[in-house]
Backbone as CSV, one residue per row, in Angstrom:
resi,resn,N_x,N_y,N_z,CA_x,CA_y,CA_z,C_x,C_y,C_z
1,UNK,-57.790,59.319,-11.063,-58.659,60.498,-11.797,-57.122,61.523,-12.375
2,UNK,-57.378,62.009,-13.866,-55.812,62.425,-14.252,-56.230,64.349,-13.420
3,UNK,-54.978,64.909,-13.725,-54.570,66.195,-13.947,-54.633,66.818,-15.271
4,UNK,-54.994,68.287,-14.909,-54.879,69.216,-15.859,-53.759,69.720,-16.018
5,UNK,-52.633,69.814,-16.754,-51.391,70.108,-16.649,-51.296,71.452,-17.023
6,UNK,-51.223,72.421,-15.991,-50.933,73.690,-16.507,-49.686,74.896,-16.699
7,UNK,-49.420,75.767,-16.940,-47.984,76.615,-17.248,-48.642,77.993,-16.751
8,UNK,-47.781,78.848,-16.421,-48.069,80.331,-15.986,-46.662,80.474,-16.815
9,UNK,-47.432,82.011,-17.100,-46.257,82.991,-17.653,-44.526,83.017,-16.141
10,UNK,-43.596,83.201,-16.800,-42.377,83.187,-16.099,-41.970,84.436,-15.639
11,UNK,-42.621,85.637,-15.943,-42.518,87.059,-15.384,-41.961,87.354,-13.990
12,UNK,-42.699,86.449,-13.318,-42.615,86.788,-12.106,-40.970,86.374,-10.979
13,UNK,-40.418,87.038,-10.194,-39.116,86.941,-9.852,-39.237,85.933,-8.734
14,UNK,-40.345,85.333,-8.063,-40.779,84.772,-7.032,-41.401,83.582,-7.578
15,UNK,-40.531,82.288,-7.678,-40.885,80.437,-8.689,-42.032,80.297,-7.719
16,UNK,-42.489,80.523,-6.748,-43.469,80.058,-5.983,-45.003,81.201,-6.117
17,UNK,-44.695,82.193,-7.027,-45.864,82.869,-7.137,-47.278,81.902,-7.997
18,UNK,-47.095,81.092,-8.872,-47.956,80.108,-9.226,-49.112,79.533,-8.045
19,UNK,-48.217,79.271,-6.537,-48.588,78.415,-6.205,-50.334,78.719,-5.487
20,UNK,-50.156,80.106,-5.743,-51.665,80.389,-5.474,-52.715,80.490,-6.563
21,UNK,-52.175,80.808,-7.792,-52.749,80.382,-8.828,-53.423,79.237,-9.279
22,UNK,-52.516,77.823,-8.530,-52.770,76.245,-8.917,-54.178,76.209,-7.685
23,UNK,-54.084,77.252,-6.400,-55.456,76.660,-5.248,-56.462,77.456,-6.136
24,UNK,-56.055,78.654,-6.571,-57.486,79.297,-7.170,-58.347,78.341,-7.925
25,UNK,-57.250,77.870,-9.031,-57.985,77.013,-10.082,-58.648,75.864,-9.386
26,UNK,-58.241,75.031,-8.064,-58.733,73.883,-7.502,-60.069,74.398,-6.794
27,UNK,-59.630,75.658,-6.468,-61.193,76.254,-5.803,-62.286,76.285,-6.593
28,UNK,-61.591,76.295,-7.730,-62.914,76.179,-8.801,-63.466,74.728,-9.329
29,UNK,-62.918,73.912,-8.796,-63.210,72.541,-8.808,-61.985,71.541,-9.842
30,UNK,-61.535,72.514,-10.271,-60.525,71.612,-11.112,-59.297,71.098,-10.475
31,UNK,-58.375,69.532,-10.977,-57.606,69.567,-10.785,-56.361,69.155,-11.381
32,UNK,-55.656,70.314,-10.772,-54.153,70.783,-11.783,-53.185,70.075,-11.174
33,UNK,-52.041,70.494,-12.094,-50.753,70.056,-11.954,-49.876,70.742,-12.317
34,UNK,-48.396,70.976,-12.312,-47.535,72.421,-12.985,-45.908,71.443,-12.192
35,UNK,-45.533,71.629,-13.809,-43.739,71.283,-13.190,-43.128,71.896,-13.762
36,UNK,-42.924,72.246,-13.267,-41.547,73.600,-13.016,-40.025,73.324,-12.509
37,UNK,-39.308,74.053,-13.217,-37.196,74.424,-12.743,-37.420,75.507,-12.243
38,UNK,-37.472,75.978,-11.246,-36.826,77.301,-10.500,-35.488,77.746,-10.680
39,UNK,-35.418,78.801,-10.486,-33.778,79.408,-10.656,-32.853,78.787,-10.011
40,UNK,-31.505,79.057,-9.335,-30.639,78.551,-8.446,-31.235,79.630,-7.301
41,UNK,-31.782,78.712,-6.099,-32.253,79.716,-4.789,-32.594,78.611,-3.811
42,UNK,-32.768,79.089,-2.576,-33.088,78.288,-1.346,-34.975,78.781,-1.324
43,UNK,-35.544,77.712,-0.981,-36.456,78.099,-0.566,-36.938,77.432,0.921
44,UNK,-37.660,78.420,2.195,-37.700,78.083,3.435,-39.127,78.206,3.916
45,UNK,-39.637,77.600,4.682,-41.165,77.487,5.195,-40.827,79.170,6.023
46,UNK,-42.238,79.647,6.249,-42.791,81.247,7.084,-42.083,80.942,8.038
47,UNK,-41.728,79.610,8.985,-41.736,79.098,10.075,-40.154,79.932,10.266
48,UNK,-39.307,79.964,9.229,-38.043,80.416,9.347,-38.168,81.622,9.659
49,UNK,-39.079,82.587,9.806,-39.015,83.998,10.365,-38.905,83.848,11.903
50,UNK,-38.602,83.354,12.646,-38.447,83.179,14.061,-36.805,83.316,14.252
51,UNK,-35.789,83.121,13.003,-34.872,83.650,13.014,-34.642,84.950,12.967
52,UNK,-33.883,85.850,13.531,-33.594,87.074,13.940,-32.492,87.529,12.742
53,UNK,-31.600,86.569,12.365,-31.069,86.822,11.110,-31.358,86.361,9.769
54,UNK,-32.425,85.984,9.638,-33.158,85.748,8.727,-33.021,86.329,7.472
55,UNK,-33.470,87.994,7.646,-33.765,88.943,6.156,-32.180,89.331,5.983
56,UNK,-31.234,89.116,6.826,-29.598,89.894,6.571,-29.252,88.704,5.647
57,UNK,-29.300,87.376,5.737,-28.820,86.288,5.252,-29.629,86.459,3.877
58,UNK,-30.886,86.040,3.905,-31.807,86.719,2.711,-31.035,87.428,1.714
59,UNK,-30.899,88.670,2.326,-29.947,89.905,1.237,-29.047,89.350,0.788
60,UNK,-27.917,88.958,2.018,-26.200,88.181,1.639,-26.252,87.326,0.225
61,UNK,-27.009,86.226,0.759,-27.287,85.065,-0.542,-28.271,85.700,-1.559
62,UNK,-28.877,86.604,-1.768,-29.739,87.284,-2.812,-28.600,87.932,-3.628
63,UNK,-27.565,89.046,-3.152,-26.513,89.651,-3.671,-25.632,88.343,-4.340
64,UNK,-25.763,86.697,-3.393,-24.494,85.656,-4.283,-25.479,85.286,-5.617
65,UNK,-26.503,85.743,-6.024,-26.662,85.220,-6.972,-27.663,83.826,-6.404
66,UNK,-28.380,84.167,-5.121,-28.879,82.799,-4.913,-30.673,83.282,-3.609
67,UNK,-31.233,83.440,-3.946,-32.558,84.333,-3.657,-33.040,83.163,-2.511
68,UNK,-33.727,83.751,-1.704,-34.285,82.619,-0.624,-36.100,83.017,-0.697
69,UNK,-36.682,82.076,-0.858,-37.641,82.348,-1.192,-38.968,82.036,0.139
70,UNK,-39.532,82.216,0.835,-40.631,82.066,1.594,-42.056,81.035,1.268
71,UNK,-42.387,79.781,1.563,-43.510,79.018,0.932,-44.354,79.118,1.964
72,UNK,-45.630,78.573,1.640,-46.515,78.515,2.153,-46.772,77.159,3.295
73,UNK,-46.313,75.857,2.400,-46.130,74.561,3.477,-45.365,74.642,4.360
74,UNK,-45.037,74.100,4.960,-44.471,73.621,6.220,-43.034,73.221,6.050
75,UNK,-42.666,72.368,6.964,-41.252,71.193,6.626,-39.981,72.165,7.038
76,UNK,-38.601,72.259,5.863,-37.300,72.969,6.422,-37.107,73.378,4.908
77,UNK,-35.774,73.519,4.745,-35.339,74.287,3.896,-34.784,72.915,2.692
78,UNK,-35.621,73.558,1.227,-34.991,72.997,0.360,-34.067,73.581,-0.720
79,UNK,-33.733,73.051,-1.974,-32.552,73.651,-3.005,-33.072,74.021,-3.973
80,UNK,-33.001,74.861,-4.268,-34.029,74.631,-6.102,-32.560,75.400,-7.077
81,UNK,-33.140,74.926,-8.226,-32.108,75.299,-9.603,-31.958,74.278,-9.983
82,UNK,-31.232,74.451,-11.396,-31.171,73.210,-12.207,-30.903,72.412,-12.113
83,UNK,-31.515,71.035,-12.543,-31.409,69.600,-12.063,-32.208,69.218,-11.234
84,UNK,-33.346,70.375,-10.897,-33.865,69.785,-9.781,-35.394,70.150,-10.553
85,UNK,-36.607,69.235,-10.297,-37.932,69.336,-11.221,-38.688,69.161,-9.882
86,UNK,-39.551,70.320,-10.240,-40.963,70.578,-9.065,-41.756,69.887,-9.785
87,UNK,-43.235,69.525,-8.924,-44.356,69.207,-9.521,-45.497,69.663,-8.233
88,UNK,-46.357,70.698,-8.659,-46.997,70.437,-7.883,-48.790,70.170,-7.887
89,UNK,-49.282,69.984,-7.321,-50.825,69.399,-7.420,-51.471,70.110,-6.464
90,UNK,-53.000,70.120,-6.991,-53.932,71.153,-6.309,-55.287,70.839,-6.548
91,UNK,-55.889,70.286,-5.723,-57.010,69.836,-5.570,-58.405,70.061,-4.578
92,UNK,-59.237,69.282,-4.611,-60.258,69.736,-3.544,-60.564,68.193,-2.683
93,UNK,-60.278,68.532,-1.467,-60.519,67.001,-0.571,-61.389,67.660,0.239
94,UNK,-61.857,66.912,0.694,-63.362,66.468,1.617,-62.906,65.952,2.788
95,UNK,-62.711,66.495,4.163,-62.312,65.795,5.339,-61.318,66.510,5.712
96,UNK,-60.810,65.967,7.133,-59.745,66.676,8.016,-58.783,66.820,7.280
97,UNK,-57.618,67.466,8.190,-56.406,67.476,7.519,-55.545,66.305,8.256
98,UNK,-56.164,65.782,9.440,-55.925,65.166,10.601,-56.289,63.656,9.670
99,UNK,-57.346,63.510,9.067,-57.680,62.271,8.544,-57.243,61.964,6.556
100,UNK,-56.954,63.090,6.235,-56.517,63.316,5.033,-55.426,63.688,4.486
101,UNK,-54.249,64.204,5.527,-53.122,64.398,4.927,-51.937,63.151,4.502
102,UNK,-51.846,61.571,5.406,-51.523,60.503,4.488,-51.780,60.183,3.485
103,UNK,-53.137,60.252,3.230,-53.602,59.582,1.979,-53.124,61.070,0.476
104,UNK,-53.138,62.215,1.168,-52.586,62.904,-0.196,-50.509,62.720,-0.510
105,UNK,-49.924,62.407,0.810,-48.567,62.481,0.653,-48.643,60.705,0.078
106,UNK,-49.199,59.655,0.517,-49.321,58.301,-0.668,-49.600,58.801,-1.786
107,UNK,-50.398,59.646,-2.065,-50.546,59.593,-3.849,-50.379,60.066,-4.231
108,UNK,-49.214,61.461,-3.935,-47.757,62.410,-4.385,-46.628,61.456,-4.548
109,UNK,-46.854,60.366,-3.612,-45.465,59.627,-3.622,-45.558,58.914,-5.098
110,UNK,-46.778,57.732,-4.994,-47.106,57.002,-5.742,-47.309,57.307,-7.229
111,UNK,-47.360,58.335,-7.160,-47.133,59.637,-8.840,-45.789,59.358,-9.208
112,UNK,-44.877,59.972,-8.220,-43.223,60.157,-8.176,-42.940,58.590,-8.381
113,UNK,-43.187,57.908,-7.840,-43.093,56.228,-7.582,-43.008,55.498,-8.975
114,UNK,-44.580,56.103,-9.598,-44.768,55.313,-11.133,-43.972,55.707,-12.302
115,UNK,-43.670,57.300,-12.025,-43.100,57.740,-12.891,-41.631,57.664,-13.124
116,UNK,-40.791,57.498,-12.018,-39.063,56.630,-11.922,-39.159,55.267,-12.496
117,UNK,-40.323,54.637,-11.866,-40.320,52.930,-12.162,-40.476,52.819,-13.558
118,UNK,-41.068,53.645,-14.324,-41.084,53.473,-15.953,-39.345,53.571,-16.559
119,UNK,-38.599,54.108,-15.732,-37.186,54.641,-16.220,-36.179,53.344,-15.411
120,UNK,-36.952,52.791,-14.747,-35.977,51.668,-14.281,-35.554,52.033,-12.922
121,UNK,-35.669,52.877,-12.043,-35.679,53.314,-10.756,-36.837,52.404,-9.593
122,UNK,-36.421,51.939,-8.809,-37.611,51.209,-7.966,-36.795,52.317,-6.456
123,UNK,-38.693,52.985,-6.162,-37.750,53.787,-4.905,-39.252,53.460,-4.222
124,UNK,-38.789,54.013,-3.105,-40.201,53.723,-1.509,-40.296,55.041,-0.877
125,UNK,-41.257,55.124,-0.031,-41.224,56.195,0.546,-40.869,56.192,2.695
126,UNK,-40.100,56.917,3.016,-39.522,56.977,4.369,-38.914,58.043,4.646
127,UNK,-38.532,58.101,5.916,-37.693,59.226,6.684,-36.071,58.691,6.451
128,UNK,-35.515,59.752,5.569,-33.644,59.751,5.601,-33.219,60.827,6.676
129,UNK,-32.404,60.445,7.561,-32.348,61.472,8.780,-30.696,61.914,7.815
130,UNK,-30.604,63.001,8.215,-29.522,64.097,7.737,-29.662,64.433,6.113
131,UNK,-30.872,63.986,5.946,-31.222,64.660,4.747,-31.697,66.333,4.535
132,UNK,-31.955,67.050,4.000,-32.750,68.294,4.302,-34.448,68.237,3.461
133,UNK,-34.528,69.085,4.667,-36.592,68.619,4.899,-36.938,67.218,5.083
134,UNK,-36.463,66.828,6.029,-36.565,65.209,6.048,-38.140,64.950,6.614
135,UNK,-38.439,63.695,6.344,-40.022,63.976,6.580,-40.298,62.043,6.453
136,UNK,-41.448,61.981,6.816,-41.592,60.358,6.687,-41.734,60.064,4.685
137,UNK,-42.470,61.129,4.638,-42.903,60.747,2.746,-41.651,61.397,2.112
138,UNK,-40.341,61.465,2.168,-39.553,61.510,1.512,-39.601,60.086,0.337
139,UNK,-39.674,60.284,-0.670,-39.281,59.341,-1.588,-37.469,58.940,-1.633
140,UNK,-37.492,57.590,-1.536,-35.803,57.255,-1.417,-35.586,56.115,-1.995
141,UNK,-34.578,55.980,-2.293,-33.565,54.951,-3.357,-32.807,54.095,-2.644
142,UNK,-32.454,53.182,-2.820,-31.733,52.111,-1.961,-32.433,51.274,-0.714
143,UNK,-31.732,50.276,0.027,-32.861,49.308,1.107,-32.671,50.363,1.997
144,UNK,-34.019,49.951,2.930,-34.358,50.539,3.767,-33.239,51.016,4.650
145,UNK,-32.460,49.953,5.203,-31.338,50.690,5.968,-30.228,51.177,5.573
146,UNK,-30.274,51.651,4.818,-29.219,52.557,3.444,-29.741,53.053,2.755
147,UNK,-31.181,53.641,2.477,-31.917,54.842,1.604,-31.407,56.221,1.853
148,UNK,-31.094,56.383,0.403,-30.965,57.765,0.153,-31.977,58.858,-0.800
149,UNK,-32.254,59.429,0.175,-33.518,60.710,-0.596,-33.199,61.010,-1.777
150,UNK,-34.353,60.626,-2.948,-34.141,61.572,-4.106,-35.536,62.528,-4.371
151,UNK,-36.187,62.439,-3.676,-37.563,63.579,-3.318,-37.987,63.683,-1.888
152,UNK,-38.094,65.256,-2.170,-38.949,65.575,-0.739,-40.485,65.719,-0.936
153,UNK,-41.415,65.857,-0.223,-42.911,65.713,-0.296,-43.224,67.505,0.761
154,UNK,-44.308,67.894,0.643,-44.964,68.999,1.413,-46.353,69.328,1.148
155,UNK,-47.160,69.350,2.205,-48.823,69.747,2.103,-49.052,71.474,2.311
156,UNK,-49.806,72.189,2.087,-50.655,73.463,2.302,-51.723,73.142,1.947
157,UNK,-52.852,73.525,2.870,-54.320,73.464,3.173,-54.800,74.499,3.060
158,UNK,-56.288,74.590,2.447,-56.666,75.718,2.687,-58.442,75.270,2.693
159,UNK,-59.007,76.061,4.018,-60.461,75.530,3.798,-61.600,76.518,3.145
160,UNK,-62.254,75.498,2.189,-63.319,76.304,1.177,-64.534,76.608,2.318
161,UNK,-65.005,75.641,2.877,-66.246,75.506,3.888,-66.369,74.579,4.483
162,UNK,-67.178,75.001,5.563,-67.145,74.283,6.560,-68.139,72.954,6.105
163,UNK,-68.658,72.007,6.662,-69.783,70.717,6.307,-71.343,71.161,6.420
164,UNK,-71.839,71.395,5.483,-73.036,71.804,5.513,-74.300,71.572,6.892
165,UNK,-73.777,70.344,7.501,-74.176,70.295,8.840,-73.333,69.633,9.781
166,UNK,-73.344,69.646,11.381,-72.719,69.617,12.289,-71.931,68.324,11.777
167,UNK,-72.168,67.222,11.048,-71.781,65.967,11.316,-70.758,65.899,9.626
168,UNK,-70.691,67.264,8.720,-70.993,66.990,7.533,-68.571,67.045,7.733
169,UNK,-68.189,66.467,6.783,-66.869,66.965,6.817,-66.425,68.531,6.030
170,UNK,-65.232,68.962,6.469,-65.311,70.287,5.384,-64.332,69.994,4.602
171,UNK,-64.623,71.075,3.470,-63.987,70.994,2.185,-62.780,71.258,1.903
172,UNK,-61.751,71.568,1.489,-60.334,71.821,1.391,-60.127,71.891,-0.303
173,UNK,-59.279,73.027,-0.107,-58.405,72.446,-1.545,-56.811,72.160,-0.557
174,UNK,-56.322,71.422,-1.345,-55.051,70.716,-0.792,-54.049,70.961,-2.043
175,UNK,-52.623,71.905,-1.338,-51.580,71.917,-2.672,-50.467,70.683,-1.791
176,UNK,-50.505,69.957,-3.019,-49.075,68.756,-2.655,-48.218,68.947,-3.312
177,UNK,-46.923,69.079,-2.739,-45.587,69.545,-3.904,-44.586,68.220,-3.367
178,UNK,-44.359,68.367,-4.369,-42.844,67.507,-4.489,-41.459,68.324,-4.992
179,UNK,-40.107,67.968,-4.391,-38.847,68.659,-5.134,-37.893,67.364,-5.468
180,UNK,-37.718,66.999,-6.842,-37.559,65.719,-7.292,-35.924,65.858,-7.674
181,UNK,-34.660,65.209,-7.092,-33.519,65.431,-7.438,-33.026,64.793,-9.032
182,UNK,-32.937,65.412,-9.848,-33.170,65.059,-11.120,-31.190,64.878,-11.908
183,UNK,-30.756,66.087,-11.853,-29.600,66.037,-12.630,-28.506,67.127,-11.535
184,UNK,-29.325,67.469,-10.789,-28.418,68.107,-9.765,-27.525,67.474,-8.865
185,UNK,-25.966,68.038,-8.149,-25.640,67.594,-7.423,-25.674,67.662,-6.444
186,UNK,-25.809,66.547,-5.668,-25.872,66.896,-4.002,-24.848,67.337,-3.448
187,UNK,-23.502,67.412,-3.956,-22.707,68.297,-2.967,-23.221,69.101,-3.012
188,UNK,-23.296,69.961,-4.135,-23.429,71.579,-4.517,-24.406,71.824,-3.721
189,UNK,-25.521,71.368,-3.542,-26.715,71.596,-3.230,-26.804,71.858,-1.737
190,UNK,-26.089,70.520,-1.229,-26.161,71.000,0.389,-24.967,72.037,0.867
191,UNK,-23.933,72.272,-0.041,-23.210,73.247,0.636,-23.794,74.499,0.545
192,UNK,-24.650,74.952,-0.203,-25.622,75.981,-0.330,-26.561,76.110,1.037
193,UNK,-27.244,74.662,0.924,-28.246,74.716,2.260,-27.255,74.678,3.735
194,UNK,-26.621,74.366,3.838,-25.721,74.070,5.252,-24.921,75.917,5.175
195,UNK,-24.613,76.438,3.942,-24.086,77.709,4.286,-25.252,78.492,4.711
196,UNK,-26.101,78.289,4.138,-27.979,79.690,5.002,-27.800,78.860,6.103
197,UNK,-28.364,77.886,6.450,-28.477,77.378,7.652,-27.433,78.277,8.833
198,UNK,-26.269,78.065,8.635,-25.323,78.350,9.316,-25.103,79.871,9.718
199,UNK,-25.316,81.047,8.449,-25.777,81.726,8.193,-26.932,82.426,9.287
200,UNK,-27.813,81.911,9.661,-29.231,82.090,10.257,-28.901,81.648,11.659
201,UNK,-27.783,80.800,11.770,-27.576,80.134,13.179,-28.715,79.136,13.323
202,UNK,-29.527,78.346,12.612,-30.549,77.297,12.667,-29.894,76.226,13.804
203,UNK,-27.995,75.831,13.915,-27.981,74.602,13.927,-27.780,73.183,13.180
204,UNK,-28.749,73.662,12.382,-29.348,72.388,11.406,-28.173,72.049,10.363
205,UNK,-27.359,71.010,9.936,-26.735,70.496,9.293,-27.056,69.107,8.226
206,UNK,-26.842,69.679,7.043,-27.627,68.423,6.082,-26.241,67.339,5.458
207,UNK,-26.197,66.223,4.981,-25.300,65.116,4.845,-25.498,65.130,3.476
208,UNK,-24.614,65.372,2.627,-24.864,65.357,0.910,-25.089,63.540,0.573
209,UNK,-24.427,62.873,2.154,-24.069,60.952,1.416,-25.616,60.760,1.562
210,UNK,-26.684,61.097,2.137,-27.954,60.888,2.589,-29.682,61.160,1.408
211,UNK,-28.516,62.088,0.428,-29.675,62.188,-1.316,-28.474,61.694,-2.502
212,UNK,-29.429,61.492,-2.983,-29.106,61.373,-4.436,-29.756,61.535,-5.354
213,UNK,-29.248,61.356,-6.490,-30.165,62.447,-7.653,-30.553,61.204,-8.388
214,UNK,-31.486,61.194,-9.402,-31.973,60.498,-10.834,-31.057,59.973,-11.342
215,UNK,-29.888,60.661,-11.724,-28.786,60.483,-12.856,-27.892,59.638,-11.890
216,UNK,-27.701,60.245,-10.482,-26.936,59.066,-9.742,-27.340,57.497,-9.526
217,UNK,-28.579,57.721,-9.095,-29.152,55.996,-8.995,-29.200,55.255,-10.308
218,UNK,-29.799,56.017,-11.394,-29.925,55.421,-12.396,-28.202,54.565,-13.096
219,UNK,-27.096,55.510,-12.775,-25.817,55.046,-13.127,-25.277,53.794,-12.279
220,UNK,-26.059,53.920,-10.796,-25.897,52.835,-9.663,-26.500,51.711,-10.350
221,UNK,-27.545,52.022,-10.926,-28.381,50.794,-11.602,-27.735,49.944,-12.486
222,UNK,-26.505,50.580,-13.544,-25.930,50.150,-14.438,-26.396,50.693,-15.589
223,UNK,-27.422,51.562,-15.924,-27.454,52.059,-16.673,-26.522,53.403,-17.646
224,UNK,-25.141,54.128,-16.895,-24.616,54.572,-17.397,-25.163,56.497,-17.484
225,UNK,-24.139,56.825,-17.709,-24.646,58.567,-17.637,-25.352,58.923,-18.711
226,UNK,-26.492,59.544,-18.123,-27.053,60.347,-18.970,-27.083,61.663,-19.313
227,UNK,-26.973,62.646,-20.643,-26.922,63.669,-20.173,-27.647,64.741,-19.724
228,UNK,-27.579,65.815,-18.837,-28.464,66.026,-17.823,-29.850,66.962,-18.470
229,UNK,-29.894,67.733,-19.939,-30.759,68.049,-20.463,-31.454,67.032,-21.312
230,UNK,-31.158,66.012,-21.405,-31.687,64.771,-21.873,-32.677,64.017,-20.979
231,UNK,-31.539,63.605,-19.995,-32.408,63.105,-18.944,-33.308,63.752,-17.847
232,UNK,-33.785,65.461,-17.933,-34.578,65.926,-17.464,-35.632,65.722,-18.298
233,UNK,-35.552,66.119,-19.421,-36.296,65.947,-20.474,-37.263,64.976,-20.146
234,UNK,-36.584,63.677,-20.091,-37.137,61.806,-20.076,-37.993,62.063,-18.650
235,UNK,-37.543,62.334,-18.040,-38.167,62.482,-16.314,-39.529,63.040,-16.456
236,UNK,-39.424,64.515,-17.116,-40.777,65.326,-17.082,-41.613,64.580,-18.035
237,UNK,-41.377,63.890,-18.922,-42.154,63.195,-19.870,-42.721,62.368,-19.210
238,UNK,-41.944,61.735,-18.223,-42.754,60.190,-17.558,-43.755,60.735,-16.274
239,UNK,-43.347,61.906,-15.765,-44.282,62.487,-14.486,-45.656,62.866,-15.707
240,UNK,-45.471,63.364,-16.708,-46.787,63.901,-17.704,-47.272,62.392,-17.863
241,UNK,-46.652,61.731,-18.452,-47.814,60.616,-18.507,-48.488,60.125,-17.298
242,UNK,-48.022,59.984,-16.384,-48.491,59.742,-14.776,-49.511,60.466,-14.580
243,UNK,-49.479,61.536,-14.379,-50.254,62.892,-14.684,-51.751,62.178,-15.316
244,UNK,-51.342,62.543,-16.536,-52.355,61.912,-17.999,-52.875,61.239,-17.586
């Protein structure tokens, strides 16, 4: 079933403000998608509030031109900025999180895989140790024993109603989100991510060699270097086609 592509006014300083609007539309019964690029920033889950140095580090990074936002979904730290394309889907799901979270992840990864496949890139999903916000449903490029992360995924669920009878499944709205590295520089985004993890004393460290951009993967596949703005537009068009 296709998704309605929606856009939102860019007046908010928080690039994640659209998440609430998407979930409200989904609560009305719509299947909606939002494609967007955020300002240079970092995004962390609310679980990072456990670090005592979080707010001081956020203030320091904001002064340096890299605000740090808190998101609804779980996972880990995610860099944002030019050359990084975000895809957010929101729709209703009947069933429990335990039953449905894997199908939701697989559906999101299949959309990304099909879009990149139309550009000539073969990808699959797997964990990539050493990458930022690692998980089973990263989209990865390369052989499984030497794969590099090209996109990360996350979910957030909100219950709409319980089942109408004791045996019925509950109804939820799910927000499924992907962060796709298109033309961003893995070295730069990893430096930024590691600097913030150091500032809050998390003990986490990410490896630039464990991630790859679409631009780098296309070059490795022999397609040559494409200007960043043209490639960003081509990837967005491929995703729009798959969503529709």
